[in-house]
HTML snippet that shows the backbone in 3Dmol.js (N, CA, C, O; Angstrom):
<script src="https://3Dmol.org/build/3Dmol-min.js"></script>
<div id="view" style="width:600px;height:400px;position:relative"></div>
<script>
const pdb = `
ATOM      1  N   MET A   1      13.468 -27.746   1.396  1.00  0.00           N
ATOM      2  CA  MET A   1      12.958 -26.744   0.107  1.00  0.00           C
ATOM      3  C   MET A   1      11.992 -26.054   0.665  1.00  0.00           C
ATOM      4  O   MET A   1      11.550 -25.120  -0.005  1.00  0.00           O
ATOM      5  N   ARG A   2      11.170 -26.403   2.537  1.00  0.00           N
ATOM      6  CA  ARG A   2      10.516 -25.663   2.887  1.00  0.00           C
ATOM      7  C   ARG A   2      11.020 -24.437   3.387  1.00  0.00           C
ATOM      8  O   ARG A   2      10.430 -23.359   3.457  1.00  0.00           O
ATOM      9  N   ASN A   3      12.731 -24.858   3.890  1.00  0.00           N
ATOM     10  CA  ASN A   3      13.309 -23.640   4.749  1.00  0.00           C
ATOM     11  C   ASN A   3      13.351 -23.110   3.678  1.00  0.00           C
ATOM     12  O   ASN A   3      12.855 -22.002   3.880  1.00  0.00           O
ATOM     13  N   LYS A   4      13.709 -23.202   2.343  1.00  0.00           N
ATOM     14  CA  LYS A   4      13.651 -21.716   1.011  1.00  0.00           C
ATOM     15  C   LYS A   4      12.519 -21.104   0.947  1.00  0.00           C
ATOM     16  O   LYS A   4      12.477 -20.154   0.165  1.00  0.00           O
ATOM     17  N   ARG A   5      11.356 -21.419   1.673  1.00  0.00           N
ATOM     18  CA  ARG A   5      10.381 -21.247   1.284  1.00  0.00           C
ATOM     19  C   ARG A   5      10.056 -20.281   2.297  1.00  0.00           C
ATOM     20  O   ARG A   5       9.440 -19.257   2.002  1.00  0.00           O
ATOM     21  N   CYS A   6      10.475 -20.567   3.621  1.00  0.00           N
ATOM     22  CA  CYS A   6      10.735 -19.736   4.827  1.00  0.00           C
ATOM     23  C   CYS A   6      10.969 -18.735   4.798  1.00  0.00           C
ATOM     24  O   CYS A   6      10.284 -17.752   5.076  1.00  0.00           O
ATOM     25  N   ALA A   7      12.648 -18.889   4.229  1.00  0.00           N
ATOM     26  CA  ALA A   7      12.958 -17.303   3.860  1.00  0.00           C
ATOM     27  C   ALA A   7      12.514 -16.479   3.131  1.00  0.00           C
ATOM     28  O   ALA A   7      12.533 -15.275   3.385  1.00  0.00           O
ATOM     29  N   ALA A   8      11.977 -17.057   1.963  1.00  0.00           N
ATOM     30  CA  ALA A   8      11.618 -16.294   1.167  1.00  0.00           C
ATOM     31  C   ALA A   8      10.682 -15.520   1.766  1.00  0.00           C
ATOM     32  O   ALA A   8      10.703 -14.289   1.737  1.00  0.00           O
ATOM     33  N   ALA A   9       9.872 -16.173   2.300  1.00  0.00           N
ATOM     34  CA  ALA A   9       8.286 -15.820   3.096  1.00  0.00           C
ATOM     35  C   ALA A   9       8.806 -14.416   3.763  1.00  0.00           C
ATOM     36  O   ALA A   9       8.245 -13.349   3.513  1.00  0.00           O
ATOM     37  N   ALA A  10       9.868 -14.517   4.584  1.00  0.00           N
ATOM     38  CA  ALA A  10      10.385 -13.680   5.317  1.00  0.00           C
ATOM     39  C   ALA A  10      10.832 -12.245   4.851  1.00  0.00           C
ATOM     40  O   ALA A  10      10.687 -11.096   5.270  1.00  0.00           O
ATOM     41  N   GLY A  11      11.482 -12.897   3.719  1.00  0.00           N
ATOM     42  CA  GLY A  11      12.082 -11.746   3.166  1.00  0.00           C
ATOM     43  C   GLY A  11      11.554 -10.391   2.338  1.00  0.00           C
ATOM     44  O   GLY A  11      11.953  -9.228   2.280  1.00  0.00           O
ATOM     45  N   THR A  12      10.263 -11.264   1.620  1.00  0.00           N
ATOM     46  CA  THR A  12       8.741 -10.775   1.095  1.00  0.00           C
ATOM     47  C   THR A  12       8.202  -9.992   2.085  1.00  0.00           C
ATOM     48  O   THR A  12       7.626  -8.973   1.706  1.00  0.00           O
ATOM     49  N   ALA A  13       8.255 -10.251   3.426  1.00  0.00           N
ATOM     50  CA  ALA A  13       7.228  -9.978   4.511  1.00  0.00           C
ATOM     51  C   ALA A  13       8.427  -8.359   4.844  1.00  0.00           C
ATOM     52  O   ALA A  13       8.210  -7.160   4.671  1.00  0.00           O
ATOM     53  N   GLY A  14       9.208  -8.837   5.176  1.00  0.00           N
ATOM     54  CA  GLY A  14      10.225  -7.571   5.017  1.00  0.00           C
ATOM     55  C   GLY A  14      10.139  -6.316   4.100  1.00  0.00           C
ATOM     56  O   GLY A  14      10.110  -5.128   4.419  1.00  0.00           O
ATOM     57  N   THR A  15      10.105  -6.911   2.856  1.00  0.00           N
ATOM     58  CA  THR A  15       9.858  -5.786   1.733  1.00  0.00           C
ATOM     59  C   THR A  15       8.439  -5.455   1.808  1.00  0.00           C
ATOM     60  O   THR A  15       8.224  -4.524   1.031  1.00  0.00           O
ATOM     61  N   LEU A  16       7.643  -5.732   2.264  1.00  0.00           N
ATOM     62  CA  LEU A  16       5.998  -5.679   2.207  1.00  0.00           C
ATOM     63  C   LEU A  16       5.933  -4.458   3.616  1.00  0.00           C
ATOM     64  O   LEU A  16       5.055  -3.625   3.841  1.00  0.00           O
ATOM     65  N   ALA A  17       7.142  -4.729   4.357  1.00  0.00           N
ATOM     66  CA  ALA A  17       6.907  -4.218   5.648  1.00  0.00           C
ATOM     67  C   ALA A  17       7.622  -2.858   5.149  1.00  0.00           C
ATOM     68  O   ALA A  17       7.064  -1.986   5.815  1.00  0.00           O
ATOM     69  N   LEU A  18       8.763  -2.115   4.147  1.00  0.00           N
ATOM     70  CA  LEU A  18       9.463  -1.261   4.095  1.00  0.00           C
ATOM     71  C   LEU A  18       7.748  -0.678   3.174  1.00  0.00           C
ATOM     72  O   LEU A  18       6.956   0.158   3.611  1.00  0.00           O
ATOM     73  N   ALA A  19       7.677  -1.176   2.342  1.00  0.00           N
ATOM     74  CA  ALA A  19       6.238  -0.973   1.304  1.00  0.00           C
ATOM     75  C   ALA A  19       5.326   0.169   2.033  1.00  0.00           C
ATOM     76  O   ALA A  19       5.103   1.290   1.576  1.00  0.00           O
ATOM     77  N   HIS A  20       4.896  -0.312   3.146  1.00  0.00           N
ATOM     78  CA  HIS A  20       3.472  -0.628   3.862  1.00  0.00           C
ATOM     79  C   HIS A  20       4.054   1.202   4.567  1.00  0.00           C
ATOM     80  O   HIS A  20       3.420   2.247   4.421  1.00  0.00           O
ATOM     81  N   GLY A  21       5.433   1.026   5.313  1.00  0.00           N
ATOM     82  CA  GLY A  21       5.813   2.279   6.133  1.00  0.00           C
ATOM     83  C   GLY A  21       6.446   3.056   5.019  1.00  0.00           C
ATOM     84  O   GLY A  21       6.849   4.149   5.420  1.00  0.00           O
ATOM     85  N   THR A  22       6.611   2.886   4.041  1.00  0.00           N
ATOM     86  CA  THR A  22       6.282   3.898   2.581  1.00  0.00           C
ATOM     87  C   THR A  22       5.112   5.211   2.534  1.00  0.00           C
ATOM     88  O   THR A  22       4.860   6.409   2.664  1.00  0.00           O
ATOM     89  N   LEU A  23       4.591   3.583   2.173  1.00  0.00           N
ATOM     90  CA  LEU A  23       2.946   4.383   1.778  1.00  0.00           C
ATOM     91  C   LEU A  23       2.627   5.468   3.165  1.00  0.00           C
ATOM     92  O   LEU A  23       2.420   6.673   3.024  1.00  0.00           O
ATOM     93  N   LEU A  24       2.636   4.933   4.159  1.00  0.00           N
ATOM     94  CA  LEU A  24       2.354   5.400   5.634  1.00  0.00           C
ATOM     95  C   LEU A  24       2.823   7.052   5.586  1.00  0.00           C
ATOM     96  O   LEU A  24       2.017   7.982   5.549  1.00  0.00           O
ATOM     97  N   THR A  25       3.990   7.164   5.594  1.00  0.00           N
ATOM     98  CA  THR A  25       5.039   8.419   5.141  1.00  0.00           C
ATOM     99  C   THR A  25       4.252   9.342   4.296  1.00  0.00           C
ATOM    100  O   THR A  25       3.922  10.518   4.445  1.00  0.00           O
ATOM    101  N   ARG A  26       3.993   8.235   3.116  1.00  0.00           N
ATOM    102  CA  ARG A  26       3.373   9.171   2.141  1.00  0.00           C
ATOM    103  C   ARG A  26       1.644   9.816   2.344  1.00  0.00           C
ATOM    104  O   ARG A  26       1.010  10.479   1.523  1.00  0.00           O
ATOM    105  N   GLY A  27       1.342   9.499   3.282  1.00  0.00           N
ATOM    106  CA  GLY A  27       0.141   9.666   3.893  1.00  0.00           C
ATOM    107  C   GLY A  27      -0.976   9.162   3.418  1.00  0.00           C
ATOM    108  O   GLY A  27      -2.061   9.744   3.446  1.00  0.00           O
ATOM    109  N   PHE A  28      -0.693   7.653   2.792  1.00  0.00           N
ATOM    110  CA  PHE A  28      -1.715   7.170   2.473  1.00  0.00           C
ATOM    111  C   PHE A  28      -1.971   6.079   3.979  1.00  0.00           C
ATOM    112  O   PHE A  28      -1.243   5.138   4.293  1.00  0.00           O
ATOM    113  N   THR A  29      -2.647   6.339   4.385  1.00  0.00           N
ATOM    114  CA  THR A  29      -3.167   5.672   6.016  1.00  0.00           C
ATOM    115  C   THR A  29      -4.508   5.170   5.981  1.00  0.00           C
ATOM    116  O   THR A  29      -5.343   5.577   5.173  1.00  0.00           O
ATOM    117  N   SER A  30      -4.737   4.253   6.886  1.00  0.00           N
ATOM    118  CA  SER A  30      -6.021   3.549   7.289  1.00  0.00           C
ATOM    119  C   SER A  30      -6.912   4.374   7.264  1.00  0.00           C
ATOM    120  O   SER A  30      -7.828   4.300   6.446  1.00  0.00           O
ATOM    121  N   ALA A  31      -6.808   5.425   8.254  1.00  0.00           N
ATOM    122  CA  ALA A  31      -7.887   6.734   7.656  1.00  0.00           C
ATOM    123  C   ALA A  31      -8.127   7.355   6.675  1.00  0.00           C
ATOM    124  O   ALA A  31      -9.267   7.817   6.703  1.00  0.00           O
ATOM    125  N   GLY A  32      -7.591   7.582   5.826  1.00  0.00           N
ATOM    126  CA  GLY A  32      -7.767   8.127   4.617  1.00  0.00           C
ATOM    127  C   GLY A  32      -6.255   9.272   4.214  1.00  0.00           C
ATOM    128  O   GLY A  32      -5.364   9.754   4.914  1.00  0.00           O
ATOM    129  N   ILE A  33      -6.459   9.313   3.319  1.00  0.00           N
ATOM    130  CA  ILE A  33      -5.148  10.023   2.531  1.00  0.00           C
ATOM    131  C   ILE A  33      -5.166  11.570   3.357  1.00  0.00           C
ATOM    132  O   ILE A  33      -6.051  12.419   3.252  1.00  0.00           O
ATOM    133  N   ALA A  34      -3.807  11.665   4.273  1.00  0.00           N
ATOM    134  CA  ALA A  34      -3.431  12.792   4.969  1.00  0.00           C
ATOM    135  C   ALA A  34      -3.145  14.084   4.645  1.00  0.00           C
ATOM    136  O   ALA A  34      -2.102  14.340   4.042  1.00  0.00           O
ATOM    137  N   ALA A  35      -4.055  15.087   5.011  1.00  0.00           N
ATOM    138  CA  ALA A  35      -3.817  16.025   4.675  1.00  0.00           C
ATOM    139  C   ALA A  35      -2.636  17.040   4.401  1.00  0.00           C
ATOM    140  O   ALA A  35      -1.802  16.948   5.302  1.00  0.00           O
ATOM    141  N   SER A  36      -2.336  17.876   3.548  1.00  0.00           N
ATOM    142  CA  SER A  36      -0.927  18.135   3.185  1.00  0.00           C
ATOM    143  C   SER A  36       0.181  17.291   2.938  1.00  0.00           C
ATOM    144  O   SER A  36       1.316  17.766   2.960  1.00  0.00           O
ATOM    145  N   SER A  37      -0.084  15.710   2.633  1.00  0.00           N
ATOM    146  CA  SER A  37       0.732  14.708   2.320  1.00  0.00           C
ATOM    147  C   SER A  37       1.355  14.765   0.862  1.00  0.00           C
ATOM    148  O   SER A  37       1.104  15.720   0.127  1.00  0.00           O
ATOM    149  N   ALA A  38       2.241  13.634   0.428  1.00  0.00           N
ATOM    150  CA  ALA A  38       2.372  13.526  -1.083  1.00  0.00           C
ATOM    151  C   ALA A  38       1.676  13.214  -1.265  1.00  0.00           C
ATOM    152  O   ALA A  38       1.554  13.833  -2.322  1.00  0.00           O
ATOM    153  N   GLY A  39       0.621  12.516  -1.200  1.00  0.00           N
ATOM    154  CA  GLY A  39      -0.982  11.470  -1.249  1.00  0.00           C
ATOM    155  C   GLY A  39      -2.066  12.919  -1.899  1.00  0.00           C
ATOM    156  O   GLY A  39      -2.560  13.266  -2.972  1.00  0.00           O
ATOM    157  N   ALA A  40      -2.026  13.261  -0.897  1.00  0.00           N
ATOM    158  CA  ALA A  40      -3.090  14.411  -0.843  1.00  0.00           C
ATOM    159  C   ALA A  40      -2.666  15.161  -2.495  1.00  0.00           C
ATOM    160  O   ALA A  40      -3.415  15.109  -3.471  1.00  0.00           O
ATOM    161  N   GLY A  41      -1.483  15.741  -2.473  1.00  0.00           N
ATOM    162  CA  GLY A  41      -0.924  16.243  -4.076  1.00  0.00           C
ATOM    163  C   GLY A  41      -1.385  14.913  -4.911  1.00  0.00           C
ATOM    164  O   GLY A  41      -2.127  15.207  -5.848  1.00  0.00           O
ATOM    165  N   MET A  42      -1.268  14.313  -4.855  1.00  0.00           N
ATOM    166  CA  MET A  42      -1.283  13.094  -6.000  1.00  0.00           C
ATOM    167  C   MET A  42      -2.899  13.049  -6.263  1.00  0.00           C
ATOM    168  O   MET A  42      -3.416  12.837  -7.360  1.00  0.00           O
ATOM    169  N   MET A  43      -3.531  13.270  -5.139  1.00  0.00           N
ATOM    170  CA  MET A  43      -4.926  13.325  -5.783  1.00  0.00           C
ATOM    171  C   MET A  43      -5.433  13.931  -5.598  1.00  0.00           C
ATOM    172  O   MET A  43      -6.641  13.703  -5.546  1.00  0.00           O
ATOM    173  N   SER A  44      -4.914  15.216  -5.343  1.00  0.00           N
ATOM    174  CA  SER A  44      -5.909  16.825  -6.202  1.00  0.00           C
ATOM    175  C   SER A  44      -4.954  16.855  -7.684  1.00  0.00           C
ATOM    176  O   SER A  44      -5.190  17.680  -8.566  1.00  0.00           O
ATOM    177  N   SER A  45      -4.087  16.044  -7.769  1.00  0.00           N
ATOM    178  CA  SER A  45      -3.630  16.389  -9.213  1.00  0.00           C
ATOM    179  C   SER A  45      -4.649  15.121 -10.041  1.00  0.00           C
ATOM    180  O   SER A  45      -5.399  15.501 -10.941  1.00  0.00           O
ATOM    181  N   ALA A  46      -4.620  14.168  -9.798  1.00  0.00           N
ATOM    182  CA  ALA A  46      -5.606  13.437 -10.492  1.00  0.00           C
ATOM    183  C   ALA A  46      -6.952  13.444 -10.442  1.00  0.00           C
ATOM    184  O   ALA A  46      -7.540  12.454 -10.878  1.00  0.00           O
ATOM    185  N   ALA A  47      -7.827  14.735  -9.815  1.00  0.00           N
ATOM    186  CA  ALA A  47      -8.875  15.128  -9.401  1.00  0.00           C
ATOM    187  C   ALA A  47      -8.894  16.081 -10.980  1.00  0.00           C
ATOM    188  O   ALA A  47      -9.585  15.962 -11.992  1.00  0.00           O
ATOM    189  N   ILE A  48      -8.021  16.833 -10.679  1.00  0.00           N
ATOM    190  CA  ILE A  48      -8.002  17.896 -11.354  1.00  0.00           C
ATOM    191  C   ILE A  48      -8.081  17.569 -13.251  1.00  0.00           C
ATOM    192  O   ILE A  48      -8.573  18.183 -14.198  1.00  0.00           O
ATOM    193  N   ALA A  49      -7.298  16.260 -13.096  1.00  0.00           N
ATOM    194  CA  ALA A  49      -6.688  15.824 -14.532  1.00  0.00           C
ATOM    195  C   ALA A  49      -8.533  14.584 -15.134  1.00  0.00           C
ATOM    196  O   ALA A  49      -8.788  14.326 -16.310  1.00  0.00           O
ATOM    197  N   ASN A  50      -9.296  14.176 -14.073  1.00  0.00           N
ATOM    198  CA  ASN A  50     -10.280  13.920 -14.429  1.00  0.00           C
ATOM    199  C   ASN A  50     -11.552  14.558 -14.184  1.00  0.00           C
ATOM    200  O   ASN A  50     -12.604  13.977 -13.919  1.00  0.00           O
ATOM    201  N   GLY A  51     -11.349  15.938 -14.306  1.00  0.00           N
ATOM    202  CA  GLY A  51     -12.387  16.655 -14.481  1.00  0.00           C
ATOM    203  C   GLY A  51     -13.222  16.711 -12.837  1.00  0.00           C
ATOM    204  O   GLY A  51     -14.452  16.724 -12.797  1.00  0.00           O
ATOM    205  N   GLY A  52     -12.435  16.738 -11.633  1.00  0.00           N
ATOM    206  CA  GLY A  52     -12.877  16.934 -10.233  1.00  0.00           C
ATOM    207  C   GLY A  52     -13.377  15.563  -9.574  1.00  0.00           C
ATOM    208  O   GLY A  52     -14.298  15.671  -8.764  1.00  0.00           O
ATOM    209  N   GLY A  53     -13.008  14.637  -9.764  1.00  0.00           N
ATOM    210  CA  GLY A  53     -13.341  12.963  -9.271  1.00  0.00           C
ATOM    211  C   GLY A  53     -11.385  12.288  -9.618  1.00  0.00           C
ATOM    212  O   GLY A  53     -10.365  12.593 -10.236  1.00  0.00           O
ATOM    213  N   VAL A  54     -11.917  11.286  -8.735  1.00  0.00           N
ATOM    214  CA  VAL A  54     -10.378  10.314  -8.433  1.00  0.00           C
ATOM    215  C   VAL A  54     -11.037   9.091  -9.207  1.00  0.00           C
ATOM    216  O   VAL A  54     -12.128   8.600  -8.914  1.00  0.00           O
ATOM    217  N   ALA A  55     -10.427   8.787  -9.965  1.00  0.00           N
ATOM    218  CA  ALA A  55     -10.835   7.302 -10.784  1.00  0.00           C
ATOM    219  C   ALA A  55     -10.862   6.429  -9.994  1.00  0.00           C
ATOM    220  O   ALA A  55      -9.856   6.652  -9.322  1.00  0.00           O
ATOM    221  N   ALA A  56     -11.629   5.006  -9.342  1.00  0.00           N
ATOM    222  CA  ALA A  56     -11.723   3.967  -8.266  1.00  0.00           C
ATOM    223  C   ALA A  56     -10.687   3.159  -8.834  1.00  0.00           C
ATOM    224  O   ALA A  56     -10.084   2.487  -7.997  1.00  0.00           O
ATOM    225  N   SER A  57     -10.152   2.984 -10.520  1.00  0.00           N
ATOM    226  CA  SER A  57      -9.385   2.156 -10.708  1.00  0.00           C
ATOM    227  C   SER A  57      -7.533   2.829 -10.868  1.00  0.00           C
ATOM    228  O   SER A  57      -6.582   2.054 -10.964  1.00  0.00           O
ATOM    229  N   GLY A  58      -7.397   4.169 -10.864  1.00  0.00           N
ATOM    230  CA  GLY A  58      -6.252   4.855 -10.818  1.00  0.00           C
ATOM    231  C   GLY A  58      -5.219   4.445  -9.430  1.00  0.00           C
ATOM    232  O   GLY A  58      -5.386   3.945  -8.317  1.00  0.00           O
ATOM    233  N   LEU A  59      -4.415   4.824 -10.000  1.00  0.00           N
ATOM    234  CA  LEU A  59      -3.152   5.126  -8.991  1.00  0.00           C
ATOM    235  C   LEU A  59      -2.976   5.583  -7.488  1.00  0.00           C
ATOM    236  O   LEU A  59      -2.177   5.156  -6.654  1.00  0.00           O
ATOM    237  N   VAL A  60      -3.890   6.517  -7.374  1.00  0.00           N
ATOM    238  CA  VAL A  60      -4.454   7.343  -6.162  1.00  0.00           C
ATOM    239  C   VAL A  60      -4.635   5.933  -5.411  1.00  0.00           C
ATOM    240  O   VAL A  60      -3.908   5.233  -4.705  1.00  0.00           O
ATOM    241  N   ALA A  61      -6.341   5.824  -6.045  1.00  0.00           N
ATOM    242  CA  ALA A  61      -7.058   4.531  -5.088  1.00  0.00           C
ATOM    243  C   ALA A  61      -6.454   3.579  -5.051  1.00  0.00           C
ATOM    244  O   ALA A  61      -6.267   3.110  -3.929  1.00  0.00           O
ATOM    245  N   LEU A  62      -5.962   2.968  -6.057  1.00  0.00           N
ATOM    246  CA  LEU A  62      -4.644   1.196  -5.989  1.00  0.00           C
ATOM    247  C   LEU A  62      -3.961   1.948  -4.434  1.00  0.00           C
ATOM    248  O   LEU A  62      -4.370   1.469  -3.376  1.00  0.00           O
ATOM    249  N   LEU A  63      -3.214   2.796  -4.398  1.00  0.00           N
ATOM    250  CA  LEU A  63      -1.878   3.560  -3.119  1.00  0.00           C
ATOM    251  C   LEU A  63      -3.203   3.317  -2.041  1.00  0.00           C
ATOM    252  O   LEU A  63      -3.454   2.283  -1.421  1.00  0.00           O
ATOM    253  N   GLN A  64      -3.912   4.523  -2.026  1.00  0.00           N
ATOM    254  CA  GLN A  64      -4.720   4.227  -0.623  1.00  0.00           C
ATOM    255  C   GLN A  64      -5.232   3.227  -0.465  1.00  0.00           C
ATOM    256  O   GLN A  64      -5.501   3.252   0.736  1.00  0.00           O
ATOM    257  N   SER A  65      -5.857   1.566  -1.171  1.00  0.00           N
ATOM    258  CA  SER A  65      -6.443   0.654  -1.155  1.00  0.00           C
ATOM    259  C   SER A  65      -4.989  -0.029  -0.196  1.00  0.00           C
ATOM    260  O   SER A  65      -4.996  -0.654   0.865  1.00  0.00           O
ATOM    261  N   ALA A  66      -4.289   0.227  -0.726  1.00  0.00           N
ATOM    262  CA  ALA A  66      -2.362  -0.611  -0.144  1.00  0.00           C
ATOM    263  C   ALA A  66      -2.633  -0.404   0.880  1.00  0.00           C
ATOM    264  O   ALA A  66      -3.191  -1.283   1.538  1.00  0.00           O
ATOM    265  N   GLY A  67      -2.251   1.253   1.611  1.00  0.00           N
ATOM    266  CA  GLY A  67      -2.483   1.972   2.713  1.00  0.00           C
ATOM    267  C   GLY A  67      -3.389   1.189   3.670  1.00  0.00           C
ATOM    268  O   GLY A  67      -3.109   0.283   4.455  1.00  0.00           O
ATOM    269  N   ALA A  68      -4.087   1.548   3.499  1.00  0.00           N
ATOM    270  CA  ALA A  68      -6.045   1.322   4.273  1.00  0.00           C
ATOM    271  C   ALA A  68      -5.623  -0.640   4.889  1.00  0.00           C
ATOM    272  O   ALA A  68      -5.875  -1.103   6.001  1.00  0.00           O
ATOM    273  N   ALA A  69      -4.901  -1.423   3.620  1.00  0.00           N
ATOM    274  CA  ALA A  69      -5.003  -2.806   3.910  1.00  0.00           C
ATOM    275  C   ALA A  69      -4.315  -3.535   5.116  1.00  0.00           C
ATOM    276  O   ALA A  69      -4.713  -4.587   5.616  1.00  0.00           O
ATOM    277  N   GLY A  70      -3.329  -2.883   5.463  1.00  0.00           N
ATOM    278  CA  GLY A  70      -2.923  -2.938   6.965  1.00  0.00           C
ATOM    279  C   GLY A  70      -1.811  -4.004   6.803  1.00  0.00           C
ATOM    280  O   GLY A  70      -2.037  -5.087   6.263  1.00  0.00           O
ATOM    281  N   LEU A  71      -0.579  -3.645   7.303  1.00  0.00           N
ATOM    282  CA  LEU A  71       0.708  -4.590   7.122  1.00  0.00           C
ATOM    283  C   LEU A  71       0.441  -6.174   7.448  1.00  0.00           C
ATOM    284  O   LEU A  71       0.946  -7.185   6.961  1.00  0.00           O
ATOM    285  N   SER A  72      -0.580  -5.985   8.493  1.00  0.00           N
ATOM    286  CA  SER A  72      -0.818  -7.601   9.418  1.00  0.00           C
ATOM    287  C   SER A  72      -1.063  -8.767   8.091  1.00  0.00           C
ATOM    288  O   SER A  72      -0.499  -9.806   7.746  1.00  0.00           O
ATOM    289  N   THR A  73      -2.341  -7.875   7.538  1.00  0.00           N
ATOM    290  CA  THR A  73      -2.667  -9.122   6.257  1.00  0.00           C
ATOM    291  C   THR A  73      -2.236  -9.207   5.019  1.00  0.00           C
ATOM    292  O   THR A  73      -2.493 -10.191   4.326  1.00  0.00           O
ATOM    293  N   SER A  74      -1.536  -8.201   4.593  1.00  0.00           N
ATOM    294  CA  SER A  74      -0.371  -8.493   3.666  1.00  0.00           C
ATOM    295  C   SER A  74       0.724  -9.416   3.982  1.00  0.00           C
ATOM    296  O   SER A  74       1.149 -10.190   3.124  1.00  0.00           O
ATOM    297  N   ILE A  75       1.227  -9.371   5.232  1.00  0.00           N
ATOM    298  CA  ILE A  75       2.710 -10.352   5.926  1.00  0.00           C
ATOM    299  C   ILE A  75       1.602 -11.950   6.107  1.00  0.00           C
ATOM    300  O   ILE A  75       2.088 -12.965   5.610  1.00  0.00           O
ATOM    301  N   LYS A  76       0.517 -12.053   6.640  1.00  0.00           N
ATOM    302  CA  LYS A  76      -0.178 -13.158   6.266  1.00  0.00           C
ATOM    303  C   LYS A  76      -0.552 -13.638   5.418  1.00  0.00           C
ATOM    304  O   LYS A  76      -0.813 -14.827   5.602  1.00  0.00           O
ATOM    305  N   MET A  77      -0.812 -13.095   4.033  1.00  0.00           N
ATOM    306  CA  MET A  77      -0.816 -13.555   3.291  1.00  0.00           C
ATOM    307  C   MET A  77       0.655 -14.249   2.531  1.00  0.00           C
ATOM    308  O   MET A  77       0.853 -15.411   2.176  1.00  0.00           O
ATOM    309  N   THR A  78       1.450 -13.184   2.461  1.00  0.00           N
ATOM    310  CA  THR A  78       2.507 -14.179   2.169  1.00  0.00           C
ATOM    311  C   THR A  78       3.268 -15.401   2.477  1.00  0.00           C
ATOM    312  O   THR A  78       3.745 -16.322   1.815  1.00  0.00           O
ATOM    313  N   VAL A  79       3.182 -14.923   4.307  1.00  0.00           N
ATOM    314  CA  VAL A  79       3.361 -16.118   4.722  1.00  0.00           C
ATOM    315  C   VAL A  79       2.578 -17.764   4.547  1.00  0.00           C
ATOM    316  O   VAL A  79       3.176 -18.838   4.503  1.00  0.00           O
ATOM    317  N   ALA A  80       1.172 -17.554   4.473  1.00  0.00           N
ATOM    318  CA  ALA A  80       0.217 -18.278   3.516  1.00  0.00           C
ATOM    319  C   ALA A  80       0.589 -18.999   2.449  1.00  0.00           C
ATOM    320  O   ALA A  80       0.686 -20.194   2.172  1.00  0.00           O
ATOM    321  N   PHE A  81       0.803 -17.803   1.836  1.00  0.00           N
ATOM    322  CA  PHE A  81       1.094 -18.748   0.238  1.00  0.00           C
ATOM    323  C   PHE A  81       2.602 -19.416  -0.095  1.00  0.00           C
ATOM    324  O   PHE A  81       2.966 -20.095  -1.055  1.00  0.00           O
ATOM    325  N   ALA A  82       3.437 -18.875   1.265  1.00  0.00           N
ATOM    326  CA  ALA A  82       4.782 -19.667   1.037  1.00  0.00           C
ATOM    327  C   ALA A  82       4.528 -21.010   1.857  1.00  0.00           C
ATOM    328  O   ALA A  82       5.261 -21.892   1.410  1.00  0.00           O
ATOM    329  N   ALA A  83       4.060 -21.273   2.478  1.00  0.00           N
ATOM    330  CA  ALA A  83       3.826 -22.041   3.459  1.00  0.00           C
ATOM    331  C   ALA A  83       3.488 -23.312   2.488  1.00  0.00           C
ATOM    332  O   ALA A  83       3.175 -24.397   2.979  1.00  0.00           O
TER     333      ALA A  83
END
`;
const viewer = $3Dmol.createViewer("view");
viewer.addModel(pdb, "pdb");
viewer.setStyle({}, {cartoon: {color: "spectrum"}});
viewer.zoomTo();
viewer.render();
</script>
């Protein structure tokens, strides 16, 4: 059973690595949203839709938090829960 959990954790860690890499390439970095990126376009659209501000509970904020959290933290959490 433990081997299955370890394999699942490894698969999940790989998935998180891909997801985190995708966030980084879309402009959601630990330093903030990169200029002229897809993330910047999303942020601009969200700000226009909300009258100039970006909702703290919105998709843009969620993606930025996930991009800023860092890959190692996500992987450590996944492995800890699987063990």
